[in-house]
C-alpha positions as a Markdown table, in Angstrom:
| # | Residue | x | y | z |
|---|---|---|---|---|
| 1 | Met | 80.5 | 96.9 | 118.3 |
| 2 | Ser | 81.6 | 99.7 | 116.0 |
| 3 | Lys | 83.6 | 98.9 | 112.9 |
| 4 | Pro | 87.0 | 100.5 | 112.2 |
| 5 | Lys | 87.1 | 103.6 | 109.9 |
| 6 | Val | 89.2 | 103.2 | 106.8 |
| 7 | Ala | 89.7 | 105.6 | 103.9 |
| 8 | Phe | 89.8 | 104.2 | 100.3 |
| 9 | Ile | 91.6 | 106.2 | 97.7 |
| 10 | Gly | 90.9 | 105.2 | 94.1 |
| 11 | Thr | 93.5 | 105.8 | 91.4 |
| 12 | Gly | 92.3 | 103.5 | 88.6 |
| 13 | Gly | 94.0 | 100.3 | 87.5 |
| 14 | Thr | 92.7 | 96.8 | 86.8 |
| 15 | Ile | 90.9 | 96.8 | 90.2 |
| 16 | Ala | 88.8 | 99.7 | 89.0 |
| 17 | Ser | 88.2 | 98.5 | 85.4 |
| 18 | Leu | 85.2 | 97.0 | 83.7 |
| 19 | Gly | 85.6 | 94.9 | 80.6 |
| 20 | Arg | 83.3 | 93.9 | 77.8 |
| 21 | Gly | 82.2 | 90.8 | 79.7 |
| 22 | Pro | 83.1 | 88.1 | 82.3 |
| 23 | Leu | 85.7 | 86.5 | 80.0 |
| 24 | Asp | 87.4 | 89.8 | 79.1 |
| 25 | Leu | 90.5 | 89.2 | 81.2 |
| 26 | Gln | 93.2 | 91.1 | 79.2 |
| 27 | Asp | 91.9 | 93.7 | 76.8 |
| 28 | Tyr | 89.5 | 95.4 | 79.2 |
| 29 | Gly | 91.4 | 98.6 | 79.1 |
| 30 | Ala | 90.0 | 99.2 | 75.6 |
| 31 | Thr | 86.6 | 100.0 | 77.0 |
| 32 | Gly | 87.8 | 103.0 | 79.0 |
| 33 | Asn | 85.3 | 102.0 | 81.7 |
| 34 | Val | 87.1 | 102.8 | 84.9 |
| 35 | Met | 85.3 | 103.2 | 88.3 |
| 36 | His | 86.1 | 105.8 | 90.9 |
| 37 | Ala | 86.5 | 104.9 | 94.6 |
| 38 | Asp | 82.8 | 105.2 | 95.5 |
| 39 | Glu | 81.8 | 103.1 | 92.5 |
| 40 | Ile | 84.3 | 100.4 | 93.3 |
| 41 | Leu | 82.9 | 100.1 | 96.9 |
| 42 | Ala | 79.4 | 99.9 | 95.4 |
| 43 | Lys | 80.5 | 97.1 | 93.1 |
| 44 | Trp | 81.9 | 95.3 | 96.1 |
| 45 | Pro | 79.5 | 96.0 | 99.0 |
| 46 | Glu | 81.1 | 93.2 | 101.1 |
| 47 | Thr | 83.7 | 95.8 | 102.0 |
| 48 | Ala | 81.2 | 97.3 | 104.4 |
| 49 | Leu | 81.1 | 94.1 | 106.4 |
| 50 | Val | 84.7 | 94.7 | 107.7 |
| 51 | Ala | 84.9 | 98.5 | 108.1 |
| 52 | Asp | 83.2 | 101.8 | 107.7 |
| 53 | Val | 85.0 | 102.7 | 104.4 |
| 54 | Ile | 85.2 | 106.3 | 103.3 |
| 55 | Pro | 85.6 | 106.6 | 99.5 |
| 56 | Val | 88.0 | 109.2 | 98.3 |
| 57 | Arg | 88.1 | 110.2 | 94.7 |
| 58 | Tyr | 91.6 | 111.0 | 93.5 |
| 59 | Arg | 92.0 | 110.7 | 89.7 |
| 60 | Asn | 91.8 | 107.6 | 87.5 |
| 61 | Ile | 95.1 | 107.1 | 85.7 |
| 62 | Ala | 96.7 | 104.1 | 84.0 |
| 63 | Ser | 99.5 | 103.1 | 86.3 |
| 64 | Pro | 102.2 | 103.2 | 83.5 |
| 65 | Ala | 101.4 | 107.0 | 83.5 |
| 66 | Ile | 101.9 | 107.5 | 87.2 |
| 67 | Gly | 104.9 | 109.5 | 88.3 |
| 68 | Phe | 106.1 | 112.1 | 90.7 |
| 69 | Pro | 103.1 | 114.5 | 90.4 |
| 70 | Glu | 100.7 | 111.7 | 91.4 |
| 71 | Trp | 103.0 | 110.5 | 94.1 |
| 72 | Lys | 103.3 | 113.9 | 95.6 |
| 73 | Gly | 99.5 | 114.3 | 95.5 |
| 74 | Leu | 99.0 | 111.0 | 97.2 |
| 75 | Val | 101.4 | 111.9 | 100.0 |
| 76 | Ala | 99.5 | 115.2 | 100.6 |
| 77 | Leu | 96.1 | 113.4 | 100.5 |
| 78 | Cys | 97.1 | 110.7 | 102.9 |
| 79 | Gln | 98.4 | 113.3 | 105.4 |
| 80 | Gln | 95.2 | 115.4 | 105.0 |
| 81 | Leu | 93.0 | 112.3 | 105.6 |
| 82 | Glu | 94.8 | 111.5 | 108.8 |
| 83 | Arg | 94.7 | 115.1 | 109.9 |
| 84 | Asp | 91.0 | 115.7 | 109.1 |
| 85 | Thr | 89.3 | 112.4 | 109.8 |
| 86 | Pro | 88.8 | 111.5 | 113.5 |
| 87 | Asp | 89.5 | 107.9 | 114.5 |
| 88 | Leu | 90.8 | 107.0 | 111.1 |
| 89 | Ala | 92.3 | 103.5 | 111.4 |
| 90 | Gly | 94.1 | 103.3 | 108.1 |
| 91 | Ile | 94.2 | 104.2 | 104.4 |
| 92 | Val | 93.9 | 101.9 | 101.4 |
| 93 | Ile | 95.0 | 103.0 | 97.9 |
| 94 | Gly | 93.7 | 101.1 | 94.9 |
| 95 | His | 96.3 | 101.1 | 92.2 |
| 96 | Gly | 97.2 | 99.5 | 88.8 |
| 97 | Thr | 99.7 | 96.7 | 89.3 |
| 98 | Ala | 102.2 | 97.9 | 86.7 |
| 99 | Thr | 103.8 | 100.5 | 88.9 |
| 100 | Leu | 102.2 | 99.6 | 92.2 |
| 101 | Glu | 105.5 | 98.6 | 93.8 |
| 102 | Glu | 107.1 | 101.9 | 92.9 |
| 103 | Thr | 104.3 | 104.0 | 94.3 |
| 104 | Ala | 104.4 | 101.9 | 97.4 |
| 105 | Tyr | 108.1 | 102.4 | 97.9 |
| 106 | Phe | 107.9 | 106.1 | 97.2 |
| 107 | Leu | 105.2 | 106.5 | 99.8 |
| 108 | Asn | 107.2 | 104.3 | 102.2 |
| 109 | Leu | 110.0 | 106.9 | 102.0 |
| 110 | Thr | 107.9 | 110.1 | 102.1 |
| 111 | Val | 104.5 | 109.8 | 103.6 |
| 112 | Lys | 104.2 | 111.3 | 107.1 |
| 113 | Val | 101.3 | 109.4 | 108.7 |
| 114 | Ala | 101.3 | 107.1 | 111.7 |
| 115 | Ile | 98.4 | 105.0 | 110.6 |
| 116 | Pro | 98.8 | 102.0 | 108.1 |
| 117 | Val | 98.9 | 102.8 | 104.4 |
| 118 | Val | 98.1 | 99.8 | 102.2 |
| 119 | Leu | 98.3 | 99.5 | 98.4 |
| 120 | Val | 96.1 | 97.0 | 96.6 |
| 121 | Gly | 95.5 | 96.1 | 93.0 |
| 122 | Ala | 94.1 | 93.2 | 91.0 |
| 123 | Gln | 95.1 | 91.0 | 88.2 |
| 124 | Arg | 91.6 | 90.6 | 86.8 |
| 125 | Pro | 89.1 | 93.4 | 86.3 |
| 126 | Ser | 86.1 | 93.8 | 88.6 |
| 127 | Ser | 83.9 | 92.5 | 85.7 |
| 128 | Ala | 85.8 | 89.3 | 85.2 |
| 129 | Leu | 84.8 | 85.8 | 86.1 |
| 130 | Ser | 86.7 | 84.9 | 89.3 |
| 131 | Ser | 88.0 | 88.5 | 89.6 |
| 132 | Asp | 90.5 | 88.9 | 92.5 |
| 133 | Ala | 89.5 | 92.6 | 92.9 |
| 134 | Gly | 86.8 | 92.2 | 95.6 |
| 135 | Met | 88.7 | 89.8 | 97.8 |
| 136 | Asn | 91.9 | 91.8 | 97.5 |
| 137 | Leu | 90.1 | 95.0 | 98.5 |
| 138 | Val | 88.4 | 93.4 | 101.5 |
| 139 | Ser | 91.8 | 92.0 | 102.6 |
| 140 | Ala | 93.6 | 95.3 | 102.2 |
| 141 | Ile | 90.9 | 97.1 | 104.2 |
| 142 | Arg | 91.2 | 94.5 | 107.0 |
| 143 | Val | 95.0 | 94.9 | 107.1 |
| 144 | Ala | 94.8 | 98.7 | 107.1 |
| 145 | Ala | 92.4 | 98.5 | 110.0 |
| 146 | Ser | 94.5 | 96.1 | 112.0 |
| 147 | Pro | 96.4 | 97.5 | 115.0 |
| 148 | Asp | 99.2 | 95.0 | 114.2 |
| 149 | Ala | 99.8 | 96.8 | 110.8 |
| 150 | Arg | 101.0 | 100.0 | 112.6 |
| 151 | Gly | 104.7 | 100.6 | 112.5 |
| 152 | Met | 105.2 | 98.4 | 109.5 |
| 153 | Gly | 105.7 | 101.1 | 106.9 |
| 154 | Val | 103.6 | 101.1 | 103.7 |
| 155 | Leu | 102.2 | 97.6 | 102.9 |
| 156 | Val | 101.0 | 95.9 | 99.7 |
| 157 | Val | 98.2 | 93.3 | 99.9 |
| 158 | Leu | 97.1 | 91.0 | 97.1 |
| 159 | Asn | 96.3 | 87.3 | 96.9 |
| 160 | Asp | 95.8 | 87.1 | 100.7 |
| 161 | Glu | 99.5 | 88.1 | 101.2 |
| 162 | Ile | 100.9 | 91.1 | 103.1 |
| 163 | His | 104.2 | 92.4 | 101.7 |
| 164 | Ala | 106.6 | 95.2 | 102.7 |
| 165 | Ala | 106.7 | 98.0 | 100.2 |
| 166 | Arg | 110.5 | 98.0 | 100.0 |
| 167 | Glu | 110.8 | 94.3 | 99.1 |
| 168 | Val | 107.8 | 93.4 | 97.0 |
| 169 | Thr | 107.9 | 93.2 | 93.2 |
| 170 | Lys | 105.6 | 92.1 | 90.4 |
| 171 | Thr | 106.8 | 88.8 | 89.0 |
| 172 | Ser | 104.2 | 87.7 | 86.5 |
| 173 | Thr | 102.1 | 89.3 | 83.8 |
| 174 | Leu | 98.9 | 87.4 | 84.4 |
| 175 | Arg | 99.0 | 85.1 | 87.4 |
| 176 | Leu | 97.2 | 86.0 | 90.6 |
| 177 | Gln | 100.3 | 85.4 | 92.8 |
| 178 | Thr | 102.2 | 88.0 | 90.8 |
| 179 | Phe | 103.5 | 90.0 | 93.8 |
| 180 | Arg | 106.4 | 88.3 | 95.6 |
| 181 | Thr | 109.1 | 89.2 | 98.0 |
| 182 | Pro | 112.3 | 87.5 | 96.8 |
| 183 | Asp | 114.7 | 86.1 | 99.4 |
| 184 | Phe | 112.5 | 87.0 | 102.5 |
| 185 | Gly | 108.9 | 86.2 | 101.8 |
| 186 | Val | 105.7 | 87.7 | 103.0 |
| 187 | Leu | 105.2 | 89.6 | 106.3 |
| 188 | Gly | 102.0 | 87.8 | 106.9 |
| 189 | His | 98.6 | 86.8 | 105.6 |
| 190 | Ala | 95.1 | 88.1 | 105.5 |
| 191 | Asp | 93.1 | 84.9 | 106.2 |
| 192 | Gly | 89.4 | 84.5 | 106.6 |
| 193 | Asp | 89.7 | 84.4 | 110.4 |
| 194 | Ala | 92.5 | 86.8 | 111.1 |
| 195 | Val | 95.2 | 89.2 | 109.9 |
| 196 | Ala | 98.4 | 87.4 | 110.9 |
| 197 | Phe | 101.9 | 88.9 | 110.9 |
| 198 | Tyr | 105.0 | 86.9 | 111.2 |
| 199 | Arg | 107.9 | 89.3 | 110.7 |
| 200 | Arg | 108.6 | 93.1 | 110.6 |
| 201 | Pro | 110.6 | 95.2 | 108.2 |
| 202 | Val | 113.8 | 96.4 | 109.8 |
| 203 | Arg | 114.9 | 99.1 | 107.3 |
| 204 | Arg | 113.9 | 102.7 | 108.1 |
| 205 | His | 110.5 | 103.6 | 106.6 |
| 206 | Ala | 107.5 | 106.0 | 106.9 |
| 207 | Pro | 106.8 | 108.1 | 108.7 |
| 208 | Asp | 110.3 | 108.3 | 110.2 |
| 209 | Thr | 112.3 | 109.4 | 107.1 |
| 210 | Glu | 114.4 | 112.3 | 106.1 |
| 211 | Phe | 112.7 | 113.0 | 102.8 |
| 212 | Asp | 110.2 | 115.8 | 102.4 |
| 213 | Val | 108.6 | 116.3 | 98.9 |
| 214 | Ser | 106.0 | 119.0 | 99.9 |
| 215 | Ala | 108.0 | 121.8 | 98.3 |
| 216 | Leu | 109.4 | 119.9 | 95.3 |
| 217 | Ala | 108.3 | 120.7 | 91.8 |
| 218 | Ala | 110.0 | 117.6 | 90.4 |
| 219 | Leu | 112.5 | 114.9 | 91.3 |
| 220 | Pro | 116.1 | 115.1 | 90.0 |
| 221 | Arg | 116.5 | 113.1 | 86.8 |
| 222 | Val | 117.7 | 109.5 | 87.5 |
| 223 | Asp | 117.7 | 106.9 | 84.7 |
| 224 | Ile | 118.2 | 103.2 | 84.5 |
| 225 | Ser | 120.9 | 101.6 | 82.3 |
| 226 | Tyr | 120.0 | 98.0 | 81.6 |
| 227 | Ser | 122.9 | 95.6 | 81.0 |
| 228 | Tyr | 122.9 | 93.1 | 78.2 |
| 229 | Ala | 125.6 | 91.1 | 76.3 |
| 230 | Gly | 127.3 | 93.5 | 74.0 |
| 231 | Gly | 126.0 | 96.7 | 75.5 |
| 232 | Asp | 128.1 | 99.7 | 74.4 |
| 233 | Gly | 127.0 | 102.5 | 76.8 |
| 234 | Val | 125.0 | 104.5 | 74.2 |
| 235 | Ala | 122.1 | 104.7 | 76.6 |
| 236 | Ala | 124.2 | 105.8 | 79.6 |
| 237 | Arg | 125.8 | 108.6 | 77.5 |
| 238 | Ala | 122.3 | 109.7 | 76.3 |
| 239 | Phe | 121.1 | 109.9 | 79.9 |
| 240 | Val | 124.1 | 112.1 | 80.8 |
| 241 | Ala | 123.3 | 114.3 | 77.7 |
| 242 | Ala | 119.7 | 114.6 | 78.9 |
| 243 | Gly | 120.8 | 115.9 | 82.2 |
| 244 | Ala | 120.7 | 112.9 | 84.5 |
| 245 | Arg | 122.0 | 113.5 | 87.9 |
| 246 | Gly | 122.0 | 109.8 | 88.7 |
| 247 | Ile | 122.1 | 106.5 | 86.8 |
| 248 | Ile | 121.1 | 103.1 | 88.2 |
| 249 | Ala | 123.2 | 100.4 | 86.5 |
| 250 | Ala | 121.0 | 97.3 | 86.3 |
| 251 | Gly | 123.9 | 95.0 | 85.7 |
| 252 | Phe | 124.6 | 91.3 | 85.5 |
| 253 | Ala | 124.4 | 89.5 | 88.8 |
| 254 | Pro | 126.1 | 90.1 | 91.2 |
| 255 | Gly | 126.9 | 93.6 | 89.9 |
| 256 | Phe | 128.8 | 93.8 | 86.6 |
| 257 | Cys | 128.3 | 95.7 | 83.3 |
| 258 | Pro | 129.7 | 94.9 | 79.8 |
| 259 | Pro | 132.9 | 96.8 | 79.0 |
| 260 | Gly | 131.3 | 99.4 | 76.8 |
| 261 | Glu | 128.6 | 100.3 | 79.3 |
| 262 | Ala | 131.1 | 100.3 | 82.2 |
| 263 | Glu | 133.3 | 102.7 | 80.3 |
| 264 | Ala | 130.4 | 105.1 | 79.7 |
| 265 | Leu | 129.2 | 104.9 | 83.3 |
| 266 | Thr | 132.8 | 105.6 | 84.5 |
| 267 | Glu | 132.9 | 108.7 | 82.3 |
| 268 | Ala | 129.5 | 109.7 | 83.8 |
| 269 | Ala | 130.8 | 109.3 | 87.4 |
| 270 | Lys | 133.9 | 111.5 | 86.5 |
| 271 | Gln | 131.4 | 114.2 | 85.4 |
| 272 | Gly | 129.7 | 114.2 | 88.8 |
| 273 | Val | 126.8 | 111.9 | 87.9 |
| 274 | Leu | 126.0 | 109.5 | 90.8 |
| 275 | Val | 126.2 | 105.9 | 89.5 |
| 276 | Val | 124.6 | 103.2 | 91.6 |
| 277 | Gln | 125.3 | 99.6 | 90.7 |
| 278 | Cys | 122.3 | 97.3 | 90.9 |
| 279 | Thr | 121.5 | 94.0 | 89.2 |
| 280 | Arg | 118.9 | 92.8 | 86.9 |
| 281 | Ala | 118.7 | 89.4 | 88.8 |
| 282 | Gly | 115.6 | 90.2 | 90.8 |
| 283 | Ser | 117.1 | 89.3 | 94.2 |
| 284 | Gly | 120.3 | 89.4 | 96.1 |
| 285 | Arg | 122.8 | 92.1 | 97.2 |
| 286 | Thr | 125.3 | 93.9 | 95.2 |
| 287 | Phe | 128.9 | 94.0 | 96.4 |
| 288 | Arg | 131.1 | 97.1 | 96.2 |
| 289 | Ser | 134.1 | 95.5 | 94.6 |
| 290 | Thr | 137.5 | 97.1 | 94.1 |
| 291 | Lys | 136.6 | 97.9 | 90.5 |
| 292 | Leu | 133.3 | 99.6 | 91.5 |
| 293 | Gln | 135.1 | 101.6 | 94.2 |
| 294 | Gln | 137.8 | 102.7 | 91.7 |
| 295 | Ala | 135.2 | 103.8 | 89.3 |
| 296 | Gly | 133.4 | 105.8 | 92.0 |
| 297 | Phe | 130.2 | 103.8 | 91.8 |
| 298 | Leu | 127.9 | 103.3 | 94.8 |
| 299 | Ile | 125.8 | 100.1 | 95.3 |
| 300 | Ala | 122.1 | 99.5 | 95.7 |
| 301 | Asp | 122.2 | 96.8 | 98.4 |
| 302 | Asn | 119.4 | 94.5 | 97.4 |
| 303 | Leu | 117.0 | 97.0 | 95.9 |
| 304 | Asn | 115.8 | 96.3 | 92.4 |
| 305 | Pro | 116.5 | 98.9 | 89.8 |
| 306 | Gln | 113.2 | 100.6 | 89.8 |
| 307 | Lys | 113.3 | 101.1 | 93.6 |
| 308 | Ala | 116.9 | 102.0 | 93.6 |
| 309 | Arg | 116.0 | 104.8 | 91.2 |
| 310 | Ile | 113.4 | 106.2 | 93.5 |
| 311 | Leu | 115.8 | 106.2 | 96.5 |
| 312 | Leu | 118.6 | 107.8 | 94.6 |
| 313 | Ala | 116.3 | 110.5 | 93.3 |
| 314 | Leu | 115.0 | 111.3 | 96.8 |
| 315 | Ala | 118.6 | 111.2 | 98.2 |
| 316 | Leu | 119.6 | 113.8 | 95.6 |
| 317 | Thr | 117.0 | 116.1 | 97.0 |
| 318 | Val | 118.9 | 116.1 | 100.3 |
| 319 | Thr | 122.6 | 115.8 | 99.3 |
| 320 | Asn | 125.1 | 115.3 | 96.6 |
| 321 | Asp | 127.6 | 113.7 | 98.9 |
| 322 | Pro | 128.3 | 110.1 | 97.8 |
| 323 | Glu | 129.1 | 108.8 | 101.3 |
| 324 | Ala | 125.8 | 110.3 | 102.6 |
| 325 | Ile | 123.9 | 108.7 | 99.8 |
| 326 | Met | 125.6 | 105.4 | 100.4 |
| 327 | Arg | 124.5 | 105.6 | 104.0 |
| 328 | Met | 120.9 | 106.1 | 102.8 |
| 329 | Phe | 121.1 | 102.9 | 100.7 |
| 330 | Arg | 122.2 | 101.1 | 103.9 |
| 331 | Thr | 119.4 | 102.6 | 105.9 |
| 332 | Tyr | 116.3 | 102.5 | 103.7 |
């Protein structure tokens, strides 16, 4: 029986890194030894047991340095792979965990492929004792090859768990179970005997979205203003001065800012900057209170600040109308 065909795109990250030795669990980045996709597959030959994996070199880049140019490139590459590779069952993207959730959500809003796209990373480098890199990669390949993964949007797989791109977030600096979906939990598991799904994302996702980045040179500037006791709004005013078209207010739960910050954000809204109220809590919905409505603020629903920023930036490539953008936050 033939094995499914899966493409593996390498972008660097811990999963691609080799440290000084098996106990180098944290400072491995100092070596600068980062494998490309084909080298990662050679390091973990067990991947060939579950699929015919096609290595695709992209560029190795530390995930804190990833942004719109790399996202746009990945969108184009995924679409090219689906178009040019007969019988391709799915695509796996190896990625550093720092911004993995942001890349996943961006792709979830923009990539136009019908096959599964799965992001995978690791908490321990491939050279480490008890590295999670190999098993995470095998699991991600199995999920990408699974017919049940179709129609789920972009997925994230680590620690045997399958998460939706919209909902997952990194919650721990070092623990293997770092990626969690607050409030709702995993979509399913990649166990030894089966890839098992138990729920489906209901928000609109790739490939059926209204966002097209193919002709964009950059995204509109959207910044995040983080609330803290005594915040005076200096950051928000600086964002406006820098040309921000949107600001995400990462406020206190369930959606408040200190007076100084609220005043600055209200001024920004009066100048035509789209202000979207979010929270720093890590889970839960925001509520469009009377005060928020009077200030002209929108709300982020239950998106965390970093994902709300991505959606607002993409929304601003389509429209400046607040009600239309509010509809997008209810939709995606």
